[in-house]
MIMAR-867143 format. One record per residue (C-alpha): residue in one letter; x negated, y, z negated. Coordinates in steps of 0.25 Angstrom, whole numbers, padded with zeros to 4 digits, always signed. Last residue first. Example, Ala and Ser with C-alpha at 12.3 -4.5 7.8 and 13.67 -1.06 7.14 Angstrom:
// residues 2
S-0055-0004-0029
A-0049-0018-0031
//
This chain:
// residues 409
F+0136-0580+0001
T+0139-0565+0002
E+0153-0568+0007
I+0157-0576-0005
I+0153-0566-0014
E+0162-0555-0007
N+0174-0564-0007
N+0182-0558-0019
K+0178-0545-0016
G+0167-0537-0023
P+0161-0543-0036
K+0151-0532-0038
N+0137-0534-0045
E+0131-0522-0043
V+0116-0522-0038
S+0107-0513-0046
L+0104-0520-0060
L+0105-0534-0058
L+0103-0536-0043
L+0093-0525-0043
I+0084-0533-0054
L+0086-0545-0046
I+0080-0539-0033
G+0069-0533-0042
F+0065-0546-0049
I+0065-0553-0034
P+0054-0542-0030
S+0046-0544-0042
F+0045-0559-0041
K+0031-0559-0035
G+0024-0551-0045
T+0027-0539-0055
I+0041-0542-0058
F+0038-0557-0060
M+0024-0563-0062
D+0026-0578-0064
F+0029-0587-0076
V+0035-0579-0087
S+0041-0569-0077
Q+0050-0581-0072
Y+0057-0581-0085
A+0060-0566-0085
C+0065-0565-0071
L+0075-0577-0073
F+0079-0571-0087
L+0082-0558-0078
L+0090-0566-0068
L+0098-0574-0079
I+0101-0561-0088
S+0104-0553-0077
L+0114-0562-0070
A+0120-0563-0085
K+0121-0548-0086
K+0126-0546-0071
K+0141-0544-0075
K+0137-0535-0087
D+0128-0526-0077
A+0114-0526-0080
I+0109-0517-0091
I+0104-0527-0103
I+0099-0537-0093
P+0092-0527-0084
F+0084-0523-0096
I+0078-0537-0099
Y+0068-0540-0087
I+0062-0525-0086
F+0063-0523-0100
L+0054-0536-0102
L+0043-0531-0092
I+0043-0516-0098
M+0040-0523-0112
L+0029-0531-0105
G+0024-0519-0099
I+0023-0512-0113
V+0018-0525-0119
G+0005-0524-0110
F+0005-0518-0096
E-0003-0527-0087
M-0006-0539-0096
S+0008-0539-0102
T+0015-0538-0088
Q+0007-0550-0084
L+0011-0558-0097
Y+0026-0555-0094
Q+0025-0558-0079
N+0019-0571-0081
H+0011-0577-0070
S-0002-0571-0075
D-0007-0566-0062
L-0016-0572-0051
L-0021-0563-0040
K-0030-0565-0029
S-0030-0580-0031
D-0042-0587-0025
K-0048-0594-0039
W-0033-0598-0041
N-0033-0613-0039
E-0048-0614-0044
R-0045-0606-0056
Y-0033-0615-0058
E-0041-0628-0058
I-0052-0622-0067
T-0042-0618-0077
Q-0036-0604-0081
Y-0038-0599-0094
H-0051-0591-0094
T-0051-0587-0080
R-0036-0582-0083
A-0042-0570-0091
V-0051-0565-0080
D-0039-0563-0070
F-0030-0559-0081
L-0039-0547-0084
E-0038-0543-0069
Q-0024-0544-0069
A-0022-0536-0081
D-0032-0525-0075
S-0023-0524-0062
I-0009-0523-0069
G-0012-0515-0080
N-0020-0519-0093
G-0009-0521-0104
F-0003-0510-0113
L+0000-0518-0126
P-0007-0532-0124
K-0020-0527-0119
E-0031-0538-0122
K-0021-0549-0126
I-0013-0547-0112
V-0025-0552-0105
S-0025-0565-0114
V-0011-0567-0111
A-0013-0567-0097
S-0023-0577-0097
E-0015-0586-0105
W-0003-0584-0096
L-0012-0588-0084
F-0016-0600-0092
I-0002-0605-0094
R+0002-0601-0080
P-0007-0612-0075
E+0003-0622-0080
S-0006-0636-0082
E+0000-0638-0096
L+0014-0636-0090
N+0012-0646-0078
Q+0006-0656-0087
K+0017-0655-0098
S+0027-0658-0087
M+0037-0647-0083
R+0033-0646-0069
R+0040-0659-0065
Q+0053-0654-0072
Q+0060-0663-0082
S+0056-0655-0094
A+0065-0644-0087
I+0077-0651-0089
S+0076-0656-0103
V+0070-0641-0108
L+0082-0635-0101
L+0092-0644-0106
L+0087-0641-0120
P+0086-0626-0118
I+0101-0627-0113
T+0107-0635-0125
I+0108-0622-0134
A+0115-0614-0124
I+0124-0625-0120
I+0128-0626-0134
L+0132-0611-0133
G+0138-0612-0120
I+0148-0623-0126
M+0151-0613-0138
K+0153-0601-0127
K+0163-0609-0119
R+0167-0602-0107
K+0157-0591-0104
W+0147-0599-0111
I+0149-0610-0102
E+0146-0602-0090
F+0134-0596-0096
F+0128-0609-0101
I+0129-0616-0087
F+0123-0604-0081
C+0112-0604-0091
L+0110-0619-0089
M+0108-0617-0073
L+0098-0605-0077
L+0089-0613-0086
I+0089-0624-0076
G+0084-0615-0066
V+0074-0607-0075
I+0068-0621-0078
F+0066-0625-0063
G+0061-0610-0060
S+0050-0611-0071
R+0045-0625-0068
G+0042-0622-0054
E+0040-0635-0045
S+0054-0635-0041
I+0063-0647-0040
S+0074-0641-0049
L+0075-0627-0044
I+0078-0633-0030
S+0090-0641-0036
F+0094-0628-0043
I+0094-0620-0030
M+0101-0632-0023
T+0112-0633-0033
L+0115-0618-0035
A+0116-0617-0019
I+0126-0628-0020
L+0134-0621-0031
Y+0134-0609-0022
L+0139-0615-0011
C+0150-0624-0019
K+0154-0609-0024
I+0155-0604-0011
I+0163-0616-0006
L+0173-0614-0018
F+0175-0600-0013
L+0169-0590-0024
K+0177-0578-0030
T+0180-0585-0043
W+0166-0588-0045
F+0160-0575-0043
Q+0153-0569-0055
T+0149-0582-0062
F+0147-0590-0049
I+0139-0579-0043
F+0130-0578-0056
W+0127-0592-0055
I+0124-0592-0040
C+0114-0580-0044
I+0108-0587-0055
L+0104-0599-0047
S+0099-0589-0035
I+0089-0583-0046
N+0084-0597-0050
L+0082-0600-0035
Y+0073-0586-0033
F+0066-0589-0046
N+0063-0604-0040
F+0057-0598-0027
Q+0049-0588-0034
M+0042-0597-0044
H+0042-0609-0034
S+0034-0602-0024
N+0041-0597-0012
V+0047-0600+0002
Y+0041-0608+0014
L+0028-0614+0009
I+0031-0614-0007
R+0045-0619-0004
E+0040-0630+0005
R+0030-0635-0005
A+0039-0635-0017
F+0050-0642-0009
I+0040-0653-0005
D+0035-0654-0019
N+0050-0656-0024
R+0054-0666-0013
L+0043-0675-0017
P+0053-0686-0018
N+0056-0684-0003
S+0070-0689+0001
I+0079-0676-0001
F+0068-0665+0003
E+0065-0674+0016
T+0079-0675+0019
I+0082-0660+0017
G+0069-0655+0026
I+0057-0649+0019
R+0056-0635+0026
I+0070-0635+0033
F+0080-0641+0023
I+0074-0640+0010
L+0066-0628+0011
Y+0075-0620+0020
T+0087-0625+0010
I+0080-0620-0003
A+0077-0606+0004
I+0091-0604+0010
I+0097-0608-0005
A+0088-0599-0012
S+0091-0587+0000
I+0106-0590-0003
I+0106-0589-0018
F+0097-0576-0017
T+0105-0570-0008
N+0118-0573-0014
L+0115-0566-0027
F+0109-0555-0019
Y+0123-0552-0012
Q+0131-0555-0025
L+0125-0542-0031
K+0130-0533-0021
Y+0120-0522-0014
K+0129-0513-0004
N+0129-0503-0015
N+0115-0498-0012
V+0103-0501-0022
G+0100-0491-0033
L+0088-0481-0035
L+0082-0487-0048
G+0085-0501-0043
V+0078-0498-0030
I+0067-0491-0038
A+0064-0503-0046
F+0065-0513-0034
G+0053-0506-0028
L+0045-0506-0041
I+0048-0520-0044
P+0045-0524-0030
L+0032-0515-0031
R+0026-0524-0041
K+0018-0534-0033
E+0011-0522-0026
I+0007-0518-0040
L-0001-0531-0043
R-0008-0531-0029
S-0012-0517-0030
F-0017-0517-0045
Y-0025-0530-0043
K-0040-0525-0043
S-0036-0511-0048
S-0045-0513-0061
H-0049-0506-0074
E-0034-0502-0076
F-0031-0487-0083
P-0026-0481-0069
F-0017-0493-0066
Y-0010-0493-0079
M+0002-0483-0074
W+0002-0490-0060
A+0005-0503-0066
L+0015-0497-0076
L+0022-0492-0063
F+0030-0505-0061
F+0035-0506-0074
F+0039-0491-0073
I+0047-0495-0060
M+0054-0507-0069
I+0057-0496-0080
L+0062-0487-0070
Y+0072-0498-0065
Y+0077-0500-0079
I+0079-0486-0081
S+0087-0486-0068
K+0096-0497-0074
K+0098-0490-0087
D+0102-0476-0081
L+0095-0465-0075
C+0102-0461-0063
F+0096-0462-0048
N+0108-0461-0037
R+0101-0449-0031
W+0089-0457-0028
K+0096-0465-0020
K+0096-0455-0008
G+0104-0464+0001
V+0095-0462+0013
I+0082-0462+0005
V+0086-0473-0004
E+0091-0482+0007
I+0079-0480+0015
L+0071-0484+0003
Y+0081-0496+0002
S+0078-0500+0016
S+0063-0500+0014
F+0064-0508+0002
F+0073-0519+0006
L+0067-0520+0020
Y+0053-0521+0015
F+0056-0531+0004
A+0063-0539+0013
I+0051-0539+0023
K+0041-0542+0012
Q+0049-0554+0007
Y+0043-0565+0015
P+0029-0561+0010
Y+0034-0563-0004
D+0038-0578-0004
Y+0052-0582-0003
I+0063-0581-0013
L+0063-0567-0013
S+0068-0566+0002
S+0083-0567-0001
T+0082-0554-0010
L+0075-0546+0001
F+0085-0550+0011
L+0095-0547+0000
A+0088-0534-0001
S+0087-0531+0014
I+0102-0533+0016
L+0106-0523+0005
N+0095-0513+0011
F+0102-0516+0025
Y+0116-0514+0020
N+0113-0501+0012
L+0105-0496+0025
I+0118-0500+0033
S+0126-0491+0023
I+0118-0480+0023
F+0118-0480+0039
A+0133-0480+0038
N+0134-0469+0028
K+0124-0460+0037
M+0133-0462+0049
//
């Protein structure tokens, strides 16, 4: 009876994890229920299964302990800060990192399989795209209207998410499709291969019309990397030639994107946000200021760099950060914090399973790149980062039966 209950609990936790993964493409309010279901079911699982007994100190557990330490840095600095104005709001955004680190430390149940999550990313991306194009906009309007880019952006903001999170999710989905092809190509029926190719085409097409520069550029870079990896495995010399031409192709294609114009780049608000952050870092480069003091100092610094237009646009903003995880962490914890952050991004590549090495490189490159333009593990991207780390380090990549990958699609 107890074994049956534990098995049901394991499956419920798996389903809640997949539900959480699928919800991450949407804005945070839509994720709350999934969060509660996942972490509450996991807590019950820990108590019933006495998961703490399985703890052992190895490379993976050390990594998760470092993640917990990174979270605790905010509390370690707190007694020495002059202000606590922003502390509670900023610490709340970091809670997912603590939660997922604990899950990684104690381990997930044996019902978790990598392909379940890969397909969840892909299917969720396609559902969101289909919903926007066929239901919110209408396929006829989308095809015929020359302003389809603007219309899609408007509906996406209203019903799904900002372009940063939306495009990031789409790029993860591209990586998932590529990984499934490399791992399970011979086990897929022709119709399933076609469905994946259609999904890849839809996702990349939407990235190409996005108003977001970073997501579009990464999408191109990922596609070129996929081509390079596949050719390198077969013809290394041709792969080397392609590796040399990839940067030229990237620059050529990216320059055609409407937000890559000189005027748009010069008016990019992140420039003065970054300048403001650098001015704060210069004051205490080694140890930083703590999360609340850093934010207060940044608020003051940006008044010296921002234009009148942006001051008016953001005068009602309760919290405006530097939009750069590296700069924000350096303001908060100095060089020490930055080194820990880089460790969090790089170490999984070193310790990941051999079969997931390429997947780890691509996903963590994506995370590291995204961190240049927004808060990542200390902001709204922290839940998706937590899920990705679990997939790379805690969820096994079991091929299973020949038709298992087909059933999960």
